[in-house]
C-alpha positions in Angstrom: -123.3 -143.1 211.8 -123.3 -144.4 214.8 -120.2 -145.5 215.0 -118.5 -142.2 213.3 -120.4 -139.9 216.0 -120.5 -139.7 219.6 -123.9 -142.0 221.1 -126.7 -139.2 221.4 -130.2 -139.6 223.1 -132.8 -137.9 221.5 -135.9 -136.1 223.6 -138.7 -135.0 221.4 -141.9 -133.7 223.4 -140.5 -134.9 226.7 -137.4 -133.4 229.0 -134.2 -135.7 229.7 -134.7 -138.6 231.9 -131.7 -137.8 234.4 -131.4 -141.2 235.2 -131.4 -142.4 231.7 -129.1 -140.0 230.3 -127.1 -141.5 233.6 -127.1 -144.3 232.8 -126.3 -144.4 229.2 -123.9 -141.5 228.2 -122.6 -140.6 232.1 -121.8 -137.2 233.1 -120.3 -134.5 232.0 -122.8 -134.7 228.3 -123.2 -132.2 225.5 -126.9 -131.8 225.5 -128.2 -128.9 222.3 -131.1 -128.3 220.7 -131.9 -130.0 217.8 -131.6 -128.4 215.4 -128.9 -125.9 217.2 -127.6 -124.5 219.9 -128.0 -120.6 221.8 -125.2 -118.8 220.9 -123.1 -121.5 222.0 -123.1 -121.2 225.4 -121.1 -124.0 227.4 -123.6 -123.7 230.5 -126.1 -125.2 228.4 -124.9 -127.3 226.8 -121.9 -129.3 229.1 -124.4 -130.8 231.2 -122.4 -132.1 235.0 -125.0 -133.7 236.9 -129.0 -134.1 237.8 -128.4 -130.0 239.2 -127.1 -128.4 236.3 -129.4 -130.3 233.9 -132.4 -128.8 235.9 -130.8 -125.3 235.4 -130.3 -125.4 232.1 -133.7 -126.8 231.4 -135.4 -123.7 232.7 -133.0 -121.4 230.8 -133.8 -123.7 227.3 -137.5 -123.0 228.5 -137.2 -119.4 228.2 -134.8 -119.1 225.4 -136.1 -117.9 222.3 -133.5 -119.7 220.3 -134.2 -123.2 222.1 -137.8 -123.7 223.7 -139.4 -124.8 220.2 -137.4 -127.7 220.0 -136.2 -130.9 220.6 -132.9 -131.6 222.7 -130.1 -134.1 222.0 -127.9 -135.3 224.6 -124.9 -137.2 224.0 -121.5 -138.8 225.4 -119.5 -135.5 226.1 -116.2 -136.0 224.5 -113.3 -134.2 224.5 -111.8 -132.0 221.3 -108.5 -130.8 220.4 -109.0 -126.3 220.4 -107.9 -124.3 218.8 -107.9 -121.4 221.8 -109.5 -121.4 225.4 -113.3 -120.7 226.3 -114.3 -117.0 226.6 -116.7 -116.3 230.0 -119.9 -118.4 228.8 -119.0 -119.6 225.4 -117.6 -123.2 224.1 -113.7 -123.8 223.3 -113.5 -123.2 219.6 -112.3 -126.5 218.8 -111.1 -128.3 216.0 -113.5 -128.3 214.0 -114.9 -128.2 210.6 -118.3 -127.4 208.7 -118.0 -129.6 204.8 -120.7 -129.4 202.4 -121.8 -132.4 199.9 -124.1 -131.7 196.4 -124.6 -135.5 195.3 -122.1 -137.2 197.0 -119.3 -134.7 195.5 -117.2 -132.6 197.4 -118.6 -129.1 197.0 -116.3 -126.9 199.7 -115.3 -126.8 203.3 -114.1 -124.4 206.0 -113.3 -124.2 209.9 -116.3 -123.9 211.7 -115.9 -121.4 214.4 -115.3 -117.8 213.2 -114.7 -116.3 216.7 -111.5 -115.8 217.9 -108.2 -117.3 216.6 -108.0 -118.4 213.1 -107.4 -122.4 212.3 -106.2 -124.5 209.7 -105.4 -128.3 208.6 -102.2 -129.8 207.7 -102.5 -131.5 204.5 -102.7 -135.1 206.3 -105.4 -133.6 208.3 -107.9 -132.2 205.5 -107.5 -135.0 204.2 -108.6 -137.9 207.2 -111.5 -135.2 207.9 -112.3 -135.4 204.3 -112.5 -139.4 204.1 -114.5 -139.5 207.0 -116.7 -136.5 206.1 -117.2 -137.6 202.7 -118.1 -141.4 204.4 -120.8 -140.1 206.1 -121.9 -138.3 203.4 -121.8 -141.5 201.3 -123.7 -143.8 204.3 -127.0 -141.0 204.2 -127.4 -140.0 200.3 -128.6 -136.9 200.8 -129.1 -134.3 197.8 -127.0 -131.6 199.5 -125.8 -132.6 202.7 -123.3 -130.7 205.3 -121.7 -132.9 208.1 -119.5 -131.2 211.0 -116.0 -133.1 211.9 -113.9 -132.5 214.4 -110.7 -133.9 215.4 -110.6 -135.6 219.6 -107.7 -134.3 221.9 -106.5 -138.3 220.9 -106.0 -137.6 217.0 -109.0 -139.2 216.3 -112.0 -137.6 214.1 -115.7 -137.4 214.8 -118.5 -136.1 213.0 -120.1 -133.9 215.3 -123.3 -133.7 213.3 -125.1 -133.6 209.7 -127.3 -130.9 208.7 -129.8 -129.4 205.6 -127.1 -127.7 203.6 -129.2 -124.7 202.6 -130.0 -123.8 206.5 -126.0 -123.9 207.1 -124.0 -121.3 206.4 -121.3 -121.6 204.1 -118.1 -121.9 205.7 
């Protein structure tokens, strides 16, 4: 899915190398556990350089949700916001979770339930589902979740894919 999602580096069992991250992704970059984030904390997700990387890695080591996971570092992409951030929480983006059963759409809904409600137009929903469906077609996983979001420039991207039985139904 490299053409559908931001460039990513995965560090399993080792710390992200700041020089490699800078060369491959640049600063800022987006960081998360390979399985999940910890309460969508911006300070642990949007990393501006080697110093903030070190602070975030120290917090990951102490966090019960993050300490056991590998780390994914991703190219930072500005997403269409549906509201401004509150405190240390990532801002809610125009993001949707889609569920696919054997390549067929089973359901979808907005990703962010905290804060201001949002809905796509019919055209946006159609564009979003075409992209998510392409990801599902390529992956051919029986029960799949594809999270998609709209960039500030209006283009859609795949945020991530997950095992649907481990994902909350939107």
